[in-house]
N, C-alpha and C positions, 0 to 999 in steps of 0.2 A: 935718219939714223936711230930714233926712237922707235920708229914703226920697224926697222929691221931688226930691234932687240927683241921688240914683241913678235915677230913672227917667229924669230929663232925661239925664243922663250917656249912658244906654244908647241914649236917642233921637237923640242926636247923633252916637253910634258906627255907628248903622245909618245915618242920614241920610248921613255921610260913607263908610261903605262902598258904599253906593251912588252915591256922587257919583265916588269915584275909580273905581270899576268902570265907571261912564259914561264917564267923560273918556276912561281907557285901555282904555277897550274887553276886559277881561278874561273878565267874565262875560257879556258881553252876547254876545259871539258865539264858539262853537266853532273850536277849533284844528283843522285839516286838515293832515295830511302833503302837501305839492305833489305833483303827478303828471307825467311824462315819457313822453308816448307818444314811441315808436319805431316810423315808419311801415314798410310794407311798401314792395313794390317800386314803385318810380314813383310813390309817394303823396307825397314830398316836394317842395317848391316849391324847383326848381331852374333855371338857365338857362345858357344859353350867352352868353359874353363877346369882344364886339372893342373893343381899345383901352381894355382896363379899364370899360367900358359895356354894359350888356346889349345883346345882338344883337337885331337885329330884321328881318323878311321885307320882301319888297317893298311889302307895304302898312302896314307901321310894328308890326307885331303881335310881341310878345317872342317870341325862341325858347326855348322851356321845353319841361320834361318831355313826353312821356320820349326823345323823338329829335331835338329841337331843328331840325328840316327847313326848310331854306329853298333852293328851287334856282332859281340864276340863268339868264338866257337863254344865258350861255355854256356852262352844266353842260348845259344841253336842248340843243343844239347838238352838244357833245361826246358824249351818249348817242345822240343820233340817227346822229350818224356811225359811232359804234362798232358800236351795236346793231342798227341797221335793215337792214343787207345780210345778215347771218346768221338772222335773225328772217324777213325776206322771204323768204328762200331756203327757210327751213322751211318756211313755210305753202304754199308754190308746189309744194314737192317730198314734203312731209308726211314729210320727215326731217330730223332735226337731226343734221349729217354732224360726226364727231368731239365733239359736244355743244358747237358752238361756241355758238349761240344761248342754251341753258343756262346756259354759263359767263358769258358776259356780262350776260344778264337778272340773276343771282343777285350776279355784282359791282357791278352797279349798284344792285340794292335794297340790299344789305348796306351799301352806301358811302351811301346816302341816309339808311338807317335808324340807322345806327352811326357815321360818318364823324367826325362832331363830338365822340365820346366814346372814340375809341382809346386806348389808353394804351401806352404805350412797354415796352420790354423791363424797366424796374424796377416798373412797375404803375402809373407816375403819368401824368394825362392829358397828350396832347400838346398839344392845343387847351383853351382857357380854359372848362372847364365847373364851375359852383359851386352849392351850395347854401344858400339864405338861411339864415343862423344867428341865430336870432330872439335879441335880447339885452334878454330879459324875456319874462314871462308873455302868456299870453291878454290880459290887462289892457292892455298895453304895446303889440302888434302893431297895423297899422294894419287899418282896417275890411276891405281887400282879402285882406290876409294870413290874417284871423280869417275870412274867407267862405271862402276855400280851406280852410283846418283842416276848417273845419264840413261842407264838402263831403265831406270823406273821411271824416270822422269826426262821424257828428251825436250830440254831447253836450252839446247845450243845457242837459239837465237836470243835468250836472256843474255848471255855471257858477250854476242855482238853488241847487243845495248848496253849494257848496264855493267860488265864486266863480270867476272867472276869473282872478283873481291866484294861485292855485294849481294851474293849469294850464299846463304848458308841453309844446312839441314841439321834439325834435330833429331837424332834416333834414339828409339826406345824399345824396350822388349813387349811386343804386342800381349804376352799373357803376364806382364807382371803386375805392379800396383799402381791404381788409378790416382791416388792422394799421391805418391810418391812421384809419379811422373809428372803430374800437374805442378808441382813444388819445384822440380827438376829444370821443366821446361820453364818457368818462371827466372829461376836462374840461368839459365842460357840465355834469356832475352837479354838481361842486365849483360851479360858476356858479351853478346854481340854489340851492344850500344857502346858499349866499351871499345871493344875491337874495333870498330868501324869509326868509332868517332861522330856516331849519328846520336840524335835525341829520341829517335821513334825508330821502329820497325815495322814493317807488313808480315804477315802469317799466313801462311798457306796450308789451312787445317785439309788434307785429303782423306775420305773416307772414315776410320776409325779416329783419325787428327781431327775431326768433328768432334768426337765424345771429348777427346783430350780437350778440346778448345772450350767445351760446357764448363770441366772442372778448373783450368786456367781461370775463368770468368768467377769462378765461385772463389777462388782461391784468392785473387784481388780482391774481391767483395770483402772477404773474412779478415784481409791486411787493412781495410780502409784504405785501401789504394786504386786510384783512376785508373780502369783499364787504358782511358785516353792518355794517361801520363808517359806509357812506353809504346802505345800502338796507334800506327797510322792507317792503316789497310787490313782490314780481314777478308782474304777471298777462301771462301770455302768452295771445296772442289768434289762434288757426290760425299757429303758429309753423313756422318750417322750422328744426327744431332737428338733423333729419338731412336736408337738402336737400328738394328738391321735385322729385316722381317727373319731372312735366314737363318740366323744364329737362336734368335727369339723363338721361334719355331722348334728347332731341337730343342731347348732348355723346357719348353712347356709340354711338348706333343711326342718328341723322340721324332724319327723318319717317316715319311709318308710310305705306308705300305699299301695303296690302293695298286691293285694290278694294271690298270689300264695305263699307267705311268709305270709302276717298276718294272715291268717285261716290257716296255717301248721306249720311250724317252727321258726316263729319271737321269741313269747313268750317262748316255749320251749328252744329256744338256750340262753336265757338270764336266766332264771329259773333253767333250767337243762333238757337234753333231757330224761332222765329216770326218772323226778318227775311230778307225775301225774297232779300236778297245772297249769303247763304250755298248759295242754291240756283244762282242766276244764276253763280256760281263753278265748281257742279257743271257745269252746262251747258257754260260758256267753255270748261274744260278738254277739252272733247271737239274743239276745233279742233286738238288737237294727239295724235297716238299715246299711247298707255300708256305704251309705252317711253319714250318722250321726258317725259311727265311723270315719271316714275322719276327720269330724269337730272336734271331740272331740282330737284327735292325735294331729292336728294344735293347737287346745286350748292349750292343755297342754305341747307343747313346747315353744308354747309364753309364757305363763304364765310362767315357770322355768326360760327361757331367758331372756325375758323382766324384768319381775319383779322383780329377783333375782339374776342369774347368771351373768347379765351384768356388776354388781357392783364389782365384784372379779376379781382382777386382777389376781390372780393366777390360776383362771379357763380361763382366757384369755390365760394363757401360755400353754393352751392345744387345741388351736385353730392352726391349721397348719399355716405357710407360705403362702400356695398359697391360703387357704380361707381367711386369714385374712383381705387382702385389701377390700374383698365383704362383709363379716361381719363387719368390722369397719363403712362401708359406711350405713350399714344395722341398728344398734346401737348405735354408739358412736358419732354422726354428730351434736346432739343437745349442745345448750349452756350448758343446766346442765350437760352435760357428759364431759367436757371439760378438767375435773381434770384426768378421770378414762382413757379419750381417750389419756392424754399425757403418764400416765404408762403404757398403752398397748401399746402406740407406742415404748416406753423405753424396753419394754420387746421384742415386734417385732426386734426391731434393736438386742437384744443380740442373739435374733434365728437365724437371718440371718448370725451373726459374730461366730456362735458357732464352725466352721471348724476352722476358724481364732484362735480364743482363744484355741482350744485343742492341733492344730498344735505349737503356739507357748509355750506353757506348756509343751509339750513333747521336744522341742528345749532346755527349760529350765532344763530339767531333771525329768521331772514327768512322770512318768509311767501311761499309759491308756489303760485299758481292756474294752471288751463290752462284754457282753452276751446278744444274741438274739434268741427268740423265733420265728418261722416260722412255714408257711404253714398250718395256721389256719385261716377260712374267718371271716370275721367282722361280730359281732352280727347284725343277720337280720332285727332289727328295723332302721338299718343304711339304706339310701338309697344306699349308695357305698358299700353295703355288697359284692356283688360279682365281684367286678371292682378290686382289689388289694391285696397284699398277704398281710396277718395280722397275729396278735396273737391272733385275737378276739375281741381287744379291739383299739391296736396302729398298725399303717401301717409298714411294715419291713423298708421301705426308712427311717424313723422317728427313730426307735430301731437301725439301723444298719449303721447310718450316711450315708446312700444313696447308699448301696447295691442292686442293679439293680434286679428285676423278674418282669415277667408278670402276673402271679396272682396264686391262690391257686393249689397246683399239673397241674401246666401250665408248659411246658418244655419252656427252653429259643428257640426262633425261628432260623431256619436253617442259615438263611442271618441275623443274630443278630452280631450288631459291637459294641462292648465297647466304653463307652463315656468317660473313662480313667482307667487307669491300675495302682495302688497305690501300687502294691505289691513291696519290696524293693528288690529282685532278682528273676525277672520272670523264668531267665534260671533254675535254681535250688530249686526255691519252688513250690510245688504244693497245690493250694488252689481251686479244682475242686470238685462241690457239687455232691456227688454222686447220686442224684436225679435229677440233670440237670435243677433245679429250679431257683438257685441264680446265680448270676456272684459277689461273694463277692469283687472281686478286684474293683470293682466302688465304694465299701465301702470306708471309709476314713481309716479305720484302717485294714487290713485284716490280718496283722502279728498277731495282739493279740484281736481278735474278735471271739465269739465261738458261733455257731448254735445248736438249739435245735429245729428237724422238730418235727411239729403235735402238740408241747407243748401249752397249752393254757396260755394266761396272767394271767387269773385269778387263777390259779393252779401253777404256776412256785415254790411258796414256796414248793408246795409238793413234788417236783423233786428232791430226795436226792443229784443228782449228780449234778445238779447246786448250792445247798447249799455246797457240798464240794469243788466245784470249786471255789466259793466265798471265802471260808475259806482258802484255799489253797494259793491261788492267796494274802490274805492279811496277811499270814504270813508266806510265802517262797518267799525270796526274788531273791531265783536262778530262780524262776517261771517267766520268762521274755517274754513268748511268746506262739503261739500256736506249736511251733516247740517243746518247752521245755520237754513235756513229752506225745508225740502223741499215745503210747500206754493205757495212762492212761487217759489224758484229750483231747480227740482228736477235730479238730476244727469242725466236723459235729459229733454231736449226735443226739438222740430221746428223745421222749417225755416218761415220765413216772411218777405217780403220788403215792408215796408211805408212805407219813405221815400218815395216818389212817390204812395202812396194817400194817405197823411197830407197831403201838401201838398196833392192834389186836393180832400181832405175840406176844410182848411182854406178853400180858395177858395172851394167852395160853401156854407160855412156863411152867409153873409149873403147869399145869393143872391135877388133880389126875386122874392120867389113870386108878386107879385100881378100879375104876367104870366102865371103858369102855372092849369092846370086846379086845382081842386082836388084831384081824383086824383092828378095829378102832385107839386104842393106836398105833400101826405099823404104822398106815398111817398119824396119827396125826404127830408123831416124821418127818415122811419122808416130809411131806410137810413143815413143820417148817425148817426142813433142806434143802428143794428146795428154798425156799424163800432168805434163808441167802446167800446162793449161789449165787441168782440172785443177789441180795443187792451187795455182793463183788464185781460184775461185773460192773464197771464204765462206760466200752463202752456199750451203752445200747442196747439189744438187744428186738425188741417191743414184738416178738413172746415168747421168754425166759420169759420176765415180765408178759406176759398172762396167760401163764401154771402156773407158780408158784402160782400168784394171783387167777388163777380159782381153782386150786388144793386143796388150803389152805382155799378159803373160803366153798369148797364143804363140806369138813370134819368137820370144824367148825360148818357149818348150820347142819349139822347131828346131830353132838353134842348136839347142844342146842336144836335143835326141840326133840331131847331124853328126855331133860330135861323138858318139856313143856315150852319151855323159852318163853320170851314176841314174839308175832307174828305181830309186828307192821311192819316189815319187808314184812315179807309177805304180809300182806294186801296192804301196799303200790305197793307192784308188780303188784296185782292183778288190785287195782286201775288204775296203770299205763297203763296196757294190754287195760282195759274197756274203759277209757276215751279216749287214743289215737285211738284205734278202732273207736268210734264212732265221734272222729273230722277228722278222714281219709275220714269215708263212708260219713258224710254229706258234707265234702268237693268236695270229688267226685262225688256226686250226685248232689248237689245243689250248689255248688261253693261259692259264698260269700252271698248268699241269706241269708235274716233273717229269722227266725220263723216263722214271721207274712206272709212272703213271698212264705212259701213252700207250700201252697194249690193253689196259683196263677201259681206255676210252675209246677205242675201235670194239673190243667187245660188245659195250656197251650199247656202241650204235647199230651192229651187227644184230644185236638180241632185241 
């Protein structure tokens, strides 16, 4: 009898334990540390406001990031009135006397792009421009807000693992105030802790978010609060920890006016090498002499920085520590700039102290990871485009916390001597770059930094492996270094852009193949299977990626052309080939000569 009672007691205890776990959800659901994304430049949901309401254009479309542009009839009239005469005179005479046309065009362009987001001498917006501060997790935002976030950060896999309730996004206005943004982020972290019931959070600073993370660490330090009190993990994604070479170049030098780049690849590098519009710009520039183009570029850079950007302390955060003293002397020394100078100096010190803050955070128990894009030349509008290893926008020295390299596709020299070795166990750890371009052990955190060669900064979000890596780091506490899962997440990987490819493949999965020939139906099925196999491989093979992508689009294009589908893509391809050919031939024959100078060119040849 006693044994029976004992057995019944054990059974009841087990049943009660299971019931309690089911009701309270303790053992049924794993706990995750909530994660806050700190977006990059112009990725946050932001709007211009008028009379307390979101401003709209003439068509009722909200004035949203990045430039809040709405041109009224009155503004058009003013533009025509002020700019038409000097521009007309320039085209007729083929001379922009005293640079009047350049001044007017640059003033108008800068005003249209930046007019609604100019700050005053205190670094505060003059007009009403605000970020949408989400008062809850991704489980609480509207469908439109969630769609915006996912369009910027393809993180659906995170929702499947940890739930929308554990993902937050901190929005801010990219051209705003650095100190205020750091303070607001600190307050948002406290809100997320309270809202989620968690003692700590993870933060994911992306691009410009890296400079905000610098300011956040300085803010904690000044408040005498340990960063580790609130932060569990930091997952940097292509962070601008020491500025961004592209913007810093603009502040210091203006735009690149070298003819070799200006009339060939500079604009296509920005607009897209396979977009015909870049080559149209190349051709259109020849309507003006090269000297006038140079003046125009100088005036545009001057108007953007002097009239607008120099008042934004967040944008000062994207100037490199090397360039800051020179740019400070150039733009911030007047009495009217005293407060901006004070705030910019404050951030400059945070930039210089970044490594110190990071090491202190690690010592206090914070795990810090870094994801770096490498081996992509800086956009060629930048003067220093061919002098450093970049990701198209930010130099690798900034994103990698000091990892050394010479240039894009340039091996380390044979007589190279490292300035430091930060590997925790040099005898047993191999951090050798397979391409021989990077010395990652001169970077601050070789044990927790991942590199993606050939990946462009602007398309980082389209690399599914990078997105998966971020999600894994945010949800797996056993993922502690590059040595944790070397077969799945190696330290050195490559570029691939699969966001659009995935969408197109998913759209074709349920295609009615009964309308196709058996050969085409079989090929479509095989192409989709090849893409799926490629996507499952997180160790990127560039050739495998290209072969799968090319095969899928070949059959997709064949099917759609058979349906008399929209031929826009085909037309764009023809325009690309035509405009690029014309642009290349014009430069090959005439160099930087304007159309008005081409006759003189042939007269000189004949004579």
